[in-house]
SEFI-319612 format. One record per residue (C-alpha): residue number from 1; chain; y, x negated, z negated. Coordinates in nm, 4 decimals. Layout:
residues N
R   i ch       py       px       pz
R NUM  A        Y        X        Z
...
end
This chain:
residues 542
R   i ch       py       px       pz
R   1  A  -3.4757   5.4537  -1.1221
R   2  A  -3.2658   5.5140  -0.8671
R   3  A  -3.2016   5.2837  -0.5765
R   4  A  -2.8950   5.0754  -0.5392
R   5  A  -2.6645   5.1659  -0.2552
R   6  A  -2.5235   4.9259  -0.0560
R   7  A  -2.1636   4.9397  -0.1716
R   8  A  -2.2867   4.9061  -0.5440
R   9  A  -2.5083   4.6184  -0.4252
R  10  A  -2.1714   4.4508  -0.2492
R  11  A  -1.9806   4.4535  -0.5428
R  12  A  -2.2697   4.3523  -0.7994
R  13  A  -2.3190   4.0688  -0.5499
R  14  A  -1.9340   3.9934  -0.5171
R  15  A  -1.9072   3.9710  -0.9142
R  16  A  -2.2303   3.7504  -0.9418
R  17  A  -2.0766   3.4823  -0.6618
R  18  A  -1.7607   3.4975  -0.8011
R  19  A  -1.8972   3.4416  -1.1967
R  20  A  -2.1200   3.1471  -1.0261
R  21  A  -1.8014   3.0325  -0.8833
R  22  A  -1.6225   3.0202  -1.1933
R  23  A  -1.9352   2.8588  -1.4012
R  24  A  -1.9166   2.5866  -1.1140
R  25  A  -1.5356   2.5537  -1.1757
R  26  A  -1.5668   2.5258  -1.5404
R  27  A  -1.8519   2.2508  -1.5580
R  28  A  -1.6747   2.0462  -1.2604
R  29  A  -1.3382   2.0712  -1.4419
R  30  A  -1.4718   1.8578  -1.7297
R  31  A  -1.5999   1.4987  -1.7158
R  32  A  -1.7189   1.2581  -1.9867
R  33  A  -1.6186   0.8813  -1.9885
R  34  A  -1.6813   0.6024  -2.2175
R  35  A  -1.3676   0.6826  -2.3904
R  36  A  -1.4318   1.0748  -2.4334
R  37  A  -1.4023   1.4003  -2.2212
R  38  A  -1.1178   1.4884  -1.9552
R  39  A  -1.0392   1.8055  -1.8331
R  40  A  -0.9027   1.8328  -1.4820
R  41  A  -0.7359   2.0814  -1.2660
R  42  A  -0.8997   2.3331  -1.0450
R  43  A  -0.7781   2.3887  -0.6663
R  44  A  -0.9443   2.6018  -0.4140
R  45  A  -1.1254   2.3190  -0.2226
R  46  A  -1.1177   2.0193  -0.4920
R  47  A  -1.0877   1.9440  -0.8600
R  48  A  -0.7988   1.6880  -0.9356
R  49  A  -0.8236   1.4292  -1.2676
R  50  A  -0.4863   1.2592  -1.2954
R  51  A  -0.3039   1.0017  -1.4748
R  52  A  -0.6305   0.8554  -1.6295
R  53  A  -0.4952   0.5531  -1.8203
R  54  A  -0.7237   0.2244  -1.6958
R  55  A  -0.4949  -0.0115  -1.9087
R  56  A  -0.3033  -0.0498  -2.2290
R  57  A   0.0556   0.0429  -2.1823
R  58  A   0.2168  -0.2614  -2.0335
R  59  A   0.5209  -0.2296  -2.3010
R  60  A   0.6432  -0.4008  -2.6135
R  61  A   0.4745  -0.7222  -2.6345
R  62  A   0.2344  -0.6509  -2.3182
R  63  A   0.5357  -0.6375  -2.0870
R  64  A   0.4816  -0.9302  -1.8322
R  65  A   0.1533  -0.9681  -1.9517
R  66  A  -0.1958  -0.9426  -1.7799
R  67  A  -0.3288  -0.5926  -1.8099
R  68  A  -0.5652  -0.5153  -2.1077
R  69  A  -0.8484  -0.2923  -2.0245
R  70  A  -0.7770   0.0826  -2.2080
R  71  A  -0.9659   0.1090  -2.5040
R  72  A  -0.8701   0.4145  -2.7045
R  73  A  -1.1095   0.6974  -2.7812
R  74  A  -1.0390   1.0784  -2.7601
R  75  A  -1.1161   1.2681  -3.0151
R  76  A  -0.9858   1.6206  -2.8244
R  77  A  -1.0300   1.6659  -2.4583
R  78  A  -0.7636   1.4201  -2.2619
R  79  A  -0.5584   1.6355  -2.0561
R  80  A  -0.5894   1.5128  -1.6825
R  81  A  -0.3618   1.7925  -1.5263
R  82  A  -0.0843   1.6073  -1.5272
R  83  A   0.0631   1.4257  -1.1722
R  84  A   0.1002   1.0568  -1.2067
R  85  A   0.4117   0.9272  -1.2684
R  86  A   0.5156   0.6417  -1.0504
R  87  A   0.5827   0.3100  -1.2233
R  88  A   0.9168   0.2138  -1.2968
R  89  A   1.0926   0.0774  -0.9682
R  90  A   1.4585   0.0523  -0.7570
R  91  A   1.3438   0.2573  -0.4736
R  92  A   1.4556   0.2447  -0.1315
R  93  A   1.3138   0.6046  -0.0926
R  94  A   1.6021   0.7366  -0.3100
R  95  A   1.9279   0.7867  -0.1059
R  96  A   2.1730   0.8186  -0.4075
R  97  A   2.3346   0.4629  -0.5262
R  98  A   2.1303   0.4788  -0.8731
R  99  A   1.7874   0.4260  -0.7166
R 100  A   1.6148   0.3825  -1.0586
R 101  A   1.3089   0.5972  -1.0887
R 102  A   0.9471   0.5991  -1.2809
R 103  A   0.8400   0.4809  -1.6069
R 104  A   0.7221   0.1726  -1.7774
R 105  A   0.3929   0.3088  -1.9055
R 106  A   0.2316   0.3820  -1.5903
R 107  A  -0.1306   0.1987  -1.5401
R 108  A  -0.3212   0.5147  -1.4408
R 109  A  -0.5915   0.6231  -1.2109
R 110  A  -0.5935   0.9504  -1.0406
R 111  A  -0.9252   1.1054  -0.8980
R 112  A  -0.9632   1.3620  -0.6373
R 113  A  -1.3110   1.5407  -0.5683
R 114  A  -1.4146   1.8028  -0.3290
R 115  A  -1.5957   2.1085  -0.4442
R 116  A  -1.8164   2.1039  -0.1724
R 117  A  -2.1879   2.0085  -0.2725
R 118  A  -2.1061   1.9566  -0.6647
R 119  A  -2.4383   1.7351  -0.6968
R 120  A  -2.3669   1.5022  -0.4034
R 121  A  -2.3088   1.1497  -0.4368
R 122  A  -1.9845   1.1107  -0.2610
R 123  A  -1.8589   0.7883  -0.0958
R 124  A  -1.5257   0.7002  -0.2513
R 125  A  -1.2294   0.6323  -0.0864
R 126  A  -0.9554   0.4200  -0.3007
R 127  A  -0.6123   0.4237  -0.1940
R 128  A  -0.3249   0.1380  -0.3099
R 129  A  -0.0168   0.2862  -0.2318
R 130  A   0.2455   0.0824  -0.0004
R 131  A   0.6334   0.0153  -0.0757
R 132  A   0.6507  -0.3633  -0.0179
R 133  A   0.5461  -0.4499  -0.3817
R 134  A   0.8860  -0.2956  -0.5073
R 135  A   0.8602   0.0952  -0.4854
R 136  A   0.6322   0.3799  -0.4361
R 137  A   0.3420   0.5315  -0.6450
R 138  A   0.0227   0.7233  -0.5841
R 139  A   0.2157   1.0494  -0.5837
R 140  A   0.3904   0.9469  -0.2814
R 141  A   0.0419   0.9536  -0.0843
R 142  A  -0.1102   1.2853  -0.0385
R 143  A  -0.4576   1.3598  -0.0651
R 144  A  -0.4793   1.6825   0.0838
R 145  A  -0.6430   1.6129   0.4180
R 146  A  -0.9218   1.4209   0.2974
R 147  A  -0.9785   1.7184   0.0476
R 148  A  -0.9695   1.9738   0.3431
R 149  A  -1.2468   1.7686   0.4961
R 150  A  -1.4274   1.7494   0.1751
R 151  A  -1.6766   1.4494   0.2363
R 152  A  -1.5285   1.1950   0.0151
R 153  A  -1.3709   1.1254  -0.3290
R 154  A  -1.0318   0.9809  -0.3136
R 155  A  -0.9058   0.7698  -0.6067
R 156  A  -0.5363   0.6486  -0.6052
R 157  A  -0.3942   0.3534  -0.8185
R 158  A  -0.0600   0.2771  -0.9732
R 159  A   0.0429  -0.0678  -1.0485
R 160  A   0.3263  -0.2428  -1.1663
R 161  A   0.5942  -0.3089  -0.9213
R 162  A   0.9168  -0.5270  -0.8625
R 163  A   0.9899  -0.7699  -1.1176
R 164  A   0.7580  -0.6088  -1.3984
R 165  A   0.4689  -0.6577  -1.1585
R 166  A   0.5444  -0.9553  -1.0039
R 167  A   0.8187  -1.1855  -1.1574
R 168  A   0.7125  -1.5443  -1.1564
R 169  A   0.8202  -1.8705  -1.2652
R 170  A   0.5282  -2.0669  -1.1168
R 171  A   0.3626  -2.2060  -1.4192
R 172  A   0.1300  -2.0546  -1.6734
R 173  A   0.3758  -1.8927  -1.8844
R 174  A   0.4684  -1.6428  -1.6263
R 175  A   0.2558  -1.7112  -1.3118
R 176  A   0.3122  -1.3821  -1.1550
R 177  A   0.0731  -1.1260  -0.9760
R 178  A   0.0457  -0.8868  -1.2543
R 179  A   0.0687  -0.6076  -1.0043
R 180  A  -0.2580  -0.7567  -0.8443
R 181  A  -0.4101  -0.7845  -1.1545
R 182  A  -0.3260  -0.4187  -1.2476
R 183  A  -0.5123  -0.3129  -0.8998
R 184  A  -0.7958  -0.5317  -0.9828
R 185  A  -0.8574  -0.3851  -1.3346
R 186  A  -0.8452  -0.0522  -1.2011
R 187  A  -1.1124  -0.1338  -0.9182
R 188  A  -1.3109  -0.2530  -1.2123
R 189  A  -1.2977   0.0885  -1.3825
R 190  A  -1.3319   0.2757  -1.0686
R 191  A  -1.6775   0.0867  -1.0244
R 192  A  -1.7661   0.1164  -1.3955
R 193  A  -1.6845   0.4832  -1.3999
R 194  A  -1.6916   0.7032  -1.0601
R 195  A  -2.0378   0.8129  -1.0979
R 196  A  -1.9101   1.0184  -1.3654
R 197  A  -1.7217   1.2081  -1.1207
R 198  A  -1.9874   1.2373  -0.8635
R 199  A  -1.9090   0.9270  -0.6527
R 200  A  -2.1255   0.6336  -0.5338
R 201  A  -2.0283   0.3314  -0.6925
R 202  A  -2.2239   0.1288  -0.4118
R 203  A  -2.0096   0.2991  -0.1405
R 204  A  -1.6561   0.2058  -0.2142
R 205  A  -1.3920   0.1625   0.0393
R 206  A  -1.0645   0.0281  -0.0651
R 207  A  -0.7696   0.0871   0.1622
R 208  A  -0.4033   0.0879   0.1703
R 209  A  -0.0823   0.0674   0.3967
R 210  A   0.1937  -0.1995   0.3689
R 211  A   0.1929  -0.3380   0.0380
R 212  A  -0.1153  -0.1643  -0.0276
R 213  A  -0.2587  -0.3030   0.3167
R 214  A  -0.1672  -0.6817   0.2002
R 215  A  -0.3344  -0.6095  -0.1321
R 216  A  -0.6511  -0.5202   0.0031
R 217  A  -0.6561  -0.8262   0.1951
R 218  A  -0.5802  -1.0613  -0.0649
R 219  A  -0.8569  -0.9125  -0.2913
R 220  A  -1.0542  -0.9870  -0.0097
R 221  A  -0.9903  -1.3368  -0.0247
R 222  A  -1.2123  -1.3363  -0.3748
R 223  A  -1.5565  -1.3587  -0.2985
R 224  A  -1.6254  -1.1298  -0.6144
R 225  A  -1.4522  -0.8496  -0.4326
R 226  A  -1.7832  -0.7675  -0.2558
R 227  A  -1.8952  -0.6556  -0.6065
R 228  A  -1.6287  -0.3942  -0.6048
R 229  A  -1.6171  -0.2731  -0.2436
R 230  A  -1.8262  -0.2163   0.0437
R 231  A  -1.5727  -0.1761   0.2631
R 232  A  -1.1858  -0.2404   0.3059
R 233  A  -0.8883  -0.1225   0.5261
R 234  A  -0.5889  -0.2870   0.5712
R 235  A  -0.3350  -0.0591   0.7610
R 236  A   0.0205  -0.2398   0.8860
R 237  A  -0.0303  -0.5507   0.6169
R 238  A  -0.2046  -0.8702   0.5754
R 239  A  -0.1814  -1.1884   0.2990
R 240  A  -0.0355  -1.3663   0.5972
R 241  A   0.2618  -1.1730   0.6673
R 242  A   0.5743  -1.4007   0.5709
R 243  A   0.6816  -1.1083   0.3261
R 244  A   0.3736  -1.1044   0.0953
R 245  A   0.3085  -1.4534  -0.0317
R 246  A   0.6669  -1.5991  -0.0571
R 247  A   0.8007  -1.9121  -0.2229
R 248  A   1.1421  -1.9481  -0.4217
R 249  A   0.9752  -1.6971  -0.6710
R 250  A   1.0969  -1.9357  -0.9614
R 251  A   1.4715  -1.9449  -0.8461
R 252  A   1.4721  -1.5133  -0.8168
R 253  A   1.3324  -1.5145  -1.1788
R 254  A   1.6048  -1.6748  -1.3202
R 255  A   1.8608  -1.4983  -1.0960
R 256  A   1.7280  -1.1887  -1.2509
R 257  A   1.7384  -1.3298  -1.5705
R 258  A   2.1076  -1.3911  -1.5388
R 259  A   2.1827  -1.0737  -1.4067
R 260  A   2.0568  -0.8673  -1.6631
R 261  A   2.2264  -1.1046  -1.9447
R 262  A   1.9746  -1.3750  -2.0487
R 263  A   2.2150  -1.6584  -1.9428
R 264  A   2.1457  -1.9841  -1.7783
R 265  A   1.8082  -2.0413  -1.8928
R 266  A   1.5638  -2.2988  -1.7566
R 267  A   1.2790  -2.2806  -1.9372
R 268  A   1.0104  -1.9981  -1.8366
R 269  A   0.9036  -1.9501  -2.2329
R 270  A   1.2621  -1.8151  -2.3040
R 271  A   1.3146  -1.6149  -2.0306
R 272  A   1.0024  -1.4086  -2.0958
R 273  A   1.1151  -1.3750  -2.4503
R 274  A   1.4540  -1.2593  -2.3283
R 275  A   1.3099  -1.0271  -2.0763
R 276  A   1.0658  -0.8738  -2.3530
R 277  A   1.3602  -0.7748  -2.5688
R 278  A   1.5652  -0.6157  -2.2841
R 279  A   1.5613  -0.2534  -2.1832
R 280  A   1.2895  -0.2106  -1.8736
R 281  A   1.5459   0.0056  -1.6881
R 282  A   1.7898  -0.2879  -1.7097
R 283  A   1.5465  -0.5154  -1.5901
R 284  A   1.4689  -0.3042  -1.2772
R 285  A   1.8150  -0.2398  -1.2148
R 286  A   1.8730  -0.6248  -1.1841
R 287  A   1.6907  -0.5911  -0.8508
R 288  A   2.0129  -0.4913  -0.6983
R 289  A   2.1533  -0.8087  -0.7427
R 290  A   1.9253  -0.9885  -0.5420
R 291  A   2.0042  -0.7553  -0.2296
R 292  A   2.2903  -0.8551   0.0246
R 293  A   2.2574  -0.5363   0.2899
R 294  A   2.1387  -0.2073   0.1640
R 295  A   1.7600  -0.2829   0.0946
R 296  A   1.7677  -0.6455   0.2366
R 297  A   1.5610  -0.8525   0.1446
R 298  A   1.3060  -0.5173   0.1274
R 299  A   1.0888  -0.7761  -0.0988
R 300  A   1.2290  -0.9626  -0.3562
R 301  A   0.9483  -0.9850  -0.5870
R 302  A   0.5669  -1.0187  -0.4692
R 303  A   0.2599  -1.1965  -0.4722
R 304  A   0.2718  -1.5839  -0.5061
R 305  A   0.0351  -1.8549  -0.5199
R 306  A  -0.0581  -1.9019  -0.8966
R 307  A  -0.0811  -2.2446  -1.0835
R 308  A  -0.4569  -2.3529  -1.1344
R 309  A  -0.3605  -2.3277  -1.5053
R 310  A  -0.3032  -1.9543  -1.5102
R 311  A  -0.5075  -1.7129  -1.6768
R 312  A  -0.7671  -1.5596  -1.4644
R 313  A  -0.5554  -1.5934  -1.1109
R 314  A  -0.5469  -1.3817  -0.8284
R 315  A  -0.5247  -1.6894  -0.6069
R 316  A  -0.4312  -2.0714  -0.6497
R 317  A  -0.4000  -2.1338  -0.2953
R 318  A  -0.2329  -2.0076  -0.0063
R 319  A  -0.4212  -1.7466   0.1617
R 320  A  -0.4688  -1.9507   0.4933
R 321  A  -0.5972  -2.2434   0.3043
R 322  A  -0.8495  -1.9845   0.1256
R 323  A  -0.9443  -1.8422   0.4895
R 324  A  -1.0159  -2.1674   0.6009
R 325  A  -1.1970  -2.3053   0.3023
R 326  A  -1.4907  -2.0127   0.3912
R 327  A  -1.4483  -1.8885   0.0131
R 328  A  -1.3267  -1.5194   0.1262
R 329  A  -1.5595  -1.2564   0.0656
R 330  A  -1.7904  -1.0963   0.3375
R 331  A  -1.7123  -0.7168   0.2921
R 332  A  -1.6454  -0.5509   0.6186
R 333  A  -1.2730  -0.5188   0.6886
R 334  A  -1.0731  -0.2628   0.8969
R 335  A  -0.7148  -0.4141   0.9810
R 336  A  -0.4360  -0.2780   1.2325
R 337  A  -0.0814  -0.2256   1.3212
R 338  A   0.1164   0.0184   1.5177
R 339  A   0.3337  -0.0670   1.8352
R 340  A   0.6550  -0.0976   1.6628
R 341  A   0.5536  -0.1679   1.3183
R 342  A   0.8900  -0.3589   1.3042
R 343  A   1.1105  -0.0698   1.3188
R 344  A   1.0643  -0.0140   0.9171
R 345  A   1.3393  -0.2619   0.8681
R 346  A   1.5063  -0.2424   1.2485
R 347  A   1.5601   0.1121   1.2056
R 348  A   1.7311   0.0627   0.9034
R 349  A   2.0033  -0.1214   1.1093
R 350  A   2.0809   0.1634   1.3082
R 351  A   2.2547   0.3641   1.0241
R 352  A   2.6181   0.3751   1.0387
R 353  A   2.8807   0.2450   0.7776
R 354  A   3.1658   0.4461   0.6195
R 355  A   3.3781   0.3542   0.9065
R 356  A   3.1335   0.4662   1.1976
R 357  A   2.9962   0.0936   1.2646
R 358  A   2.6382   0.0820   1.2974
R 359  A   2.4927  -0.1747   1.0505
R 360  A   2.3203  -0.4063   1.3445
R 361  A   2.6578  -0.5181   1.4428
R 362  A   2.6648  -0.6990   1.1018
R 363  A   2.4079  -0.9601   1.2803
R 364  A   2.6603  -1.0870   1.5186
R 365  A   2.8674  -1.2360   1.2228
R 366  A   2.6174  -1.3063   0.9571
R 367  A   2.3192  -1.3978   1.1499
R 368  A   2.2715  -1.7285   0.9849
R 369  A   2.2692  -1.5613   0.6406
R 370  A   2.0956  -1.2894   0.6978
R 371  A   1.8114  -1.3560   0.9161
R 372  A   1.6371  -1.5986   0.6460
R 373  A   1.6435  -1.3163   0.4224
R 374  A   1.5095  -1.0631   0.6727
R 375  A   1.2134  -1.2516   0.7921
R 376  A   1.1629  -1.4226   0.4863
R 377  A   1.1797  -1.8066   0.5463
R 378  A   1.4660  -1.8943   0.3544
R 379  A   1.2609  -2.0815   0.0919
R 380  A   1.0326  -2.2661   0.4011
R 381  A   1.3339  -2.5036   0.4863
R 382  A   1.4779  -2.7659   0.2557
R 383  A   1.7208  -2.8713   0.5095
R 384  A   2.0243  -2.6283   0.6250
R 385  A   2.0507  -2.7798   0.9606
R 386  A   1.6847  -2.7082   0.9956
R 387  A   1.6955  -2.3453   0.8628
R 388  A   1.9786  -2.2888   1.1015
R 389  A   1.8158  -2.4146   1.3950
R 390  A   1.5159  -2.1612   1.3302
R 391  A   1.7722  -1.9093   1.2904
R 392  A   1.9372  -1.9874   1.6385
R 393  A   1.5802  -2.0272   1.8401
R 394  A   1.4587  -1.6809   1.6843
R 395  A   1.7744  -1.5345   1.8077
R 396  A   1.7674  -1.7128   2.1407
R 397  A   1.3750  -1.6181   2.1676
R 398  A   1.4157  -1.2406   2.1290
R 399  A   1.7795  -1.1664   2.2237
R 400  A   1.8524  -1.4186   2.4953
R 401  A   2.2482  -1.4220   2.5235
R 402  A   2.2612  -1.0525   2.4176
R 403  A   2.4829  -0.9435   2.0926
R 404  A   2.3158  -0.7416   1.8529
R 405  A   2.4204  -0.3408   1.9639
R 406  A   2.2295  -0.0133   1.9770
R 407  A   2.1659  -0.1079   2.3434
R 408  A   1.9787  -0.4338   2.2314
R 409  A   1.7839  -0.2545   1.9395
R 410  A   1.4439  -0.2775   2.1117
R 411  A   1.4439  -0.6537   2.1225
R 412  A   1.5448  -0.6613   1.7495
R 413  A   1.3056  -0.3900   1.6815
R 414  A   1.0029  -0.6364   1.8737
R 415  A   1.1294  -0.9496   1.6745
R 416  A   1.0630  -0.7581   1.3221
R 417  A   0.7205  -0.6462   1.4619
R 418  A   0.5819  -0.9792   1.5692
R 419  A   0.7309  -1.1713   1.2525
R 420  A   0.6344  -0.9297   1.0012
R 421  A   0.3286  -0.7630   1.1085
R 422  A   0.1673  -0.8596   1.4371
R 423  A   0.1652  -1.2267   1.4359
R 424  A   0.0100  -1.2353   1.0414
R 425  A  -0.2445  -0.9913   1.1513
R 426  A  -0.3383  -1.2092   1.4683
R 427  A  -0.4033  -1.5115   1.2728
R 428  A  -0.5562  -1.3204   0.9869
R 429  A  -0.8341  -1.1851   1.2027
R 430  A  -0.8713  -1.5379   1.3942
R 431  A  -0.9525  -1.6775   1.0257
R 432  A  -1.1257  -1.4107   0.8940
R 433  A  -1.3776  -1.3179   1.1518
R 434  A  -1.5973  -1.6376   1.1069
R 435  A  -1.6648  -1.5151   0.7456
R 436  A  -1.7393  -1.1305   0.7925
R 437  A  -1.7066  -0.8325   1.0505
R 438  A  -1.3464  -0.7617   1.1299
R 439  A  -1.2302  -0.4482   1.3470
R 440  A  -0.8773  -0.3976   1.4790
R 441  A  -0.6967  -0.0981   1.6101
R 442  A  -0.3423  -0.0732   1.7482
R 443  A  -0.1970   0.2640   1.7378
R 444  A   0.0662   0.4013   1.9930
R 445  A   0.1963   0.7330   1.9863
R 446  A   0.5482   0.8062   1.8150
R 447  A   0.5953   1.0590   1.5473
R 448  A   0.8660   1.3209   1.6159
R 449  A   1.0351   1.2887   1.2916
R 450  A   0.9133   1.0146   1.0402
R 451  A   0.9701   0.7137   0.8495
R 452  A   1.1815   0.5718   1.1309
R 453  A   1.3863   0.8646   1.1807
R 454  A   1.4273   0.8982   0.8054
R 455  A   1.5773   0.5130   0.7945
R 456  A   1.7816   0.5472   1.0822
R 457  A   1.9589   0.8765   0.9685
R 458  A   1.9631   0.9856   1.3399
R 459  A   1.7038   1.0940   1.6129
R 460  A   1.9250   1.0018   1.9353
R 461  A   1.7155   0.6742   1.9822
R 462  A   1.3491   0.6163   2.0868
R 463  A   1.2265   0.4299   1.8246
R 464  A   0.8698   0.4208   1.9050
R 465  A   0.5492   0.4477   1.6943
R 466  A   0.7079   0.3166   1.3955
R 467  A   0.5463   0.1338   1.0746
R 468  A   0.3631   0.4454   0.9024
R 469  A   0.3192   0.6900   1.2070
R 470  A  -0.0579   0.6443   1.1698
R 471  A  -0.1084   0.6386   0.7771
R 472  A   0.0805   0.9425   0.7299
R 473  A  -0.1750   1.1234   0.9499
R 474  A  -0.4389   1.0020   0.7003
R 475  A  -0.2171   1.0268   0.3692
R 476  A   0.0600   1.2548   0.4007
R 477  A   0.4251   1.0975   0.3306
R 478  A   0.7182   1.2752   0.2075
R 479  A   0.9051   1.0972   0.5221
R 480  A   0.7113   1.2762   0.7929
R 481  A   0.8664   1.6210   0.8900
R 482  A   0.6766   1.7491   1.1554
R 483  A   0.3212   1.7337   1.2891
R 484  A   0.2446   1.7708   1.6639
R 485  A  -0.0951   1.9453   1.7918
R 486  A  -0.1734   1.5827   1.9386
R 487  A  -0.1395   1.4594   1.5894
R 488  A  -0.3585   1.7110   1.4157
R 489  A  -0.6452   1.5858   1.6608
R 490  A  -0.5436   1.2213   1.5745
R 491  A  -0.5028   1.3106   1.2043
R 492  A  -0.9106   1.4555   1.2154
R 493  A  -1.0083   1.1345   1.3992
R 494  A  -0.8621   0.9205   1.1262
R 495  A  -0.9928   1.0916   0.8684
R 496  A  -1.3688   1.1025   0.9791
R 497  A  -1.2921   0.7339   1.0799
R 498  A  -1.2182   0.6198   0.7236
R 499  A  -1.4910   0.8603   0.6018
R 500  A  -1.7922   0.7396   0.8049
R 501  A  -1.6686   0.3579   0.7415
R 502  A  -1.7410   0.4305   0.3818
R 503  A  -2.0229   0.6214   0.3955
R 504  A  -2.2288   0.4073   0.6363
R 505  A  -2.0341   0.1249   0.7821
R 506  A  -1.9570   0.2875   1.1392
R 507  A  -1.6207   0.2392   1.2549
R 508  A  -1.5452   0.4630   1.5215
R 509  A  -1.2162   0.6625   1.6375
R 510  A  -1.3093   0.9941   1.8136
R 511  A  -1.5377   0.8361   2.1329
R 512  A  -1.4625   0.5005   2.0901
R 513  A  -1.6878   0.2766   1.8635
R 514  A  -1.5105  -0.0338   1.7397
R 515  A  -1.6336  -0.3735   1.8230
R 516  A  -1.6257  -0.6580   1.5722
R 517  A  -1.4063  -0.9489   1.6460
R 518  A  -1.6307  -1.2693   1.6961
R 519  A  -1.5448  -1.5966   1.5612
R 520  A  -1.3829  -1.8590   1.8483
R 521  A  -1.3595  -1.5264   2.1070
R 522  A  -1.0892  -1.3117   2.2043
R 523  A  -0.9608  -1.0248   2.0421
R 524  A  -1.1656  -0.6779   2.0661
R 525  A  -0.9318  -0.3858   1.9493
R 526  A  -0.9329  -0.0353   1.9926
R 527  A  -0.5946   0.1132   2.1537
R 528  A  -0.5295   0.4612   2.0145
R 529  A  -0.3006   0.6634   2.2163
R 530  A  -0.1708   1.0240   2.2108
R 531  A  -0.4695   1.1850   2.4029
R 532  A  -0.7252   0.8941   2.4252
R 533  A  -0.8658   0.5773   2.3185
R 534  A  -0.9776   0.2700   2.4655
R 535  A  -1.1783  -0.0381   2.3670
R 536  A  -0.9792  -0.3486   2.5042
R 537  A  -1.0595  -0.7202   2.4992
R 538  A  -0.7250  -0.9287   2.5104
R 539  A  -0.6328  -1.3087   2.4622
R 540  A  -0.3246  -1.2242   2.2407
R 541  A  -0.2425  -0.8971   2.0512
R 542  A  -0.0029  -0.6691   2.2354
end
C-alpha cells in the first residue's frame, strides 16, 4: 500500500476537520425544549436561537393582563432564526414624526451560545434592555462582543413597554407592572431551560442598563430573586431613581383613555374594557398626548407600587420601605453610573428648533411648567405653591442666577445627573449594603460619538461621559458610531468583568479588584478612566 504523501494527508485532514466542524454545527444548531425542538442559526463563532416565545401572545383578551407561560407544543421544529421583533412602542430612537414601531406579540427570549467547548456548562448573562420603560428592545443591544470572547451564554429578554406594559389605575383591575412581570416570567423560563443550551442554571447573572438596570434592582427587592440569579448588575439605573416608581399613574391612565377615544371614564374596569377593544397601535400612539416638549417627560409610564390585592404583584411597598424592612434578596449586586449620566435628557435640550433657537432656552420662560416633568416630582406635591418653591430651589441651587443657555449647559447637566441617577444610586447603596454585597464603579471617559452627540444633533459642545458611554462598550448600540483604541481595551476589561462576576463572583476591572460597600461606612467605588482605574473611598459619590 503506497505511503500517503504529505499533500494528500493535509487534504484528507482538512476535509476531516471540515466534516467534524459541520457535524458539530448540525448538533449545536438544534436544541430540545419541553415544547419541542428548535433550530437556531450557525455563525462563525456562535449559535443563535432567537425569538423563542416564553409567554402566550399578550393580545386580545390577554392584553393588559399578567403574562401566561407559553404552552404550545411544536409538532415541527420551531424556526429560531428570525431576529426578535421589538415590543410595540412610541420610540424616541426614531427621528421622524411617526415614532411607532414594533408589534404587540413580542414576548420572546433570544439565546446566544459560543461555539467554543460545546460540552462546557457556560455561565449565563441575561440582558434586560433599557429605554426608560417606553422604548427599546432586545435587538438594540448587540451581543457580538461577548460572543467574540466566547466564555458566557447571553440571553436577551423582550418585555411589554409604555401603556401596554405599565399602564396602571392603582387598583386590582389594572395594578400595573406587566412589563416587570414579563421579565420575571422570562427569568423563570431561563432558569428552567438554559441547561438545554449548555448553560449553567446555577450561574445566572442578570444585568441591564437604564430601565433594564432599574428593573434588575426592582427584582432584587424580592427575596425569591435569589432562586433565579446568582449575581446582578445595574448600569445607570436603580429602583430609587425618581423616574422609576412614580405617583400619578392613575391620572395618566385615564388621560390616555381619553386621548384614544374611551371618553371621560372614572372606573378602571370600563377603561380596561375599552382599551382591549382599541387598536394596539392607537393606544401606543396616545403616548404623544402626554409629552409636552419633544420626548419630555421621557417616562410617562413605568413601574408603580401595586395594591396588596393585586394578583402576584412585583412590589406592594415603595422600594425605600422594602430596603428598610430588610426583605430584599441577598444576591450580589454591582451598581454603577457615569460622570455625566444626566447628559441623556440634558443633551436633548441642545437641539435647535426650526428658527435656530436651542431648546434649552425654553426653560427660561417655562421652568415652572417643565421642571416638574423633567425631574419627575409633579405628583409628589399636593400644593402648587410647594411645587413652585421646589422648582425655584432647584434652579437656584444648580444655576444660581444664570439663565438657561448653552454656556450654562454644564450646570443643567449636573442637575440631571444628580437628581435622575447619582442620588438614587447613593441612597440605594446605603440601604442595600446591609443586606448583601454591593459593588460600585464610576466611569469617566467621554465617547467621541455616541448617545449624547446623537441626542444633541451636534458635536461642537463637550458633553462629558454621557449615559450609555460604558454600556455600549459591552453591548453595542446603534447610537455609538466610533470606538477608539483606548475604548477597545476598556471594552475587553468590561467584558471580562461581567464574565468573571457571572462565573465565580469575583468583581474586578483590569488590575482593580472592587471592594464591597460596608454597612454604615463610607462609599467604596472603583473609578474607571481612560487609561487607568483606581479604588476610592469617599463620603459621598462624586
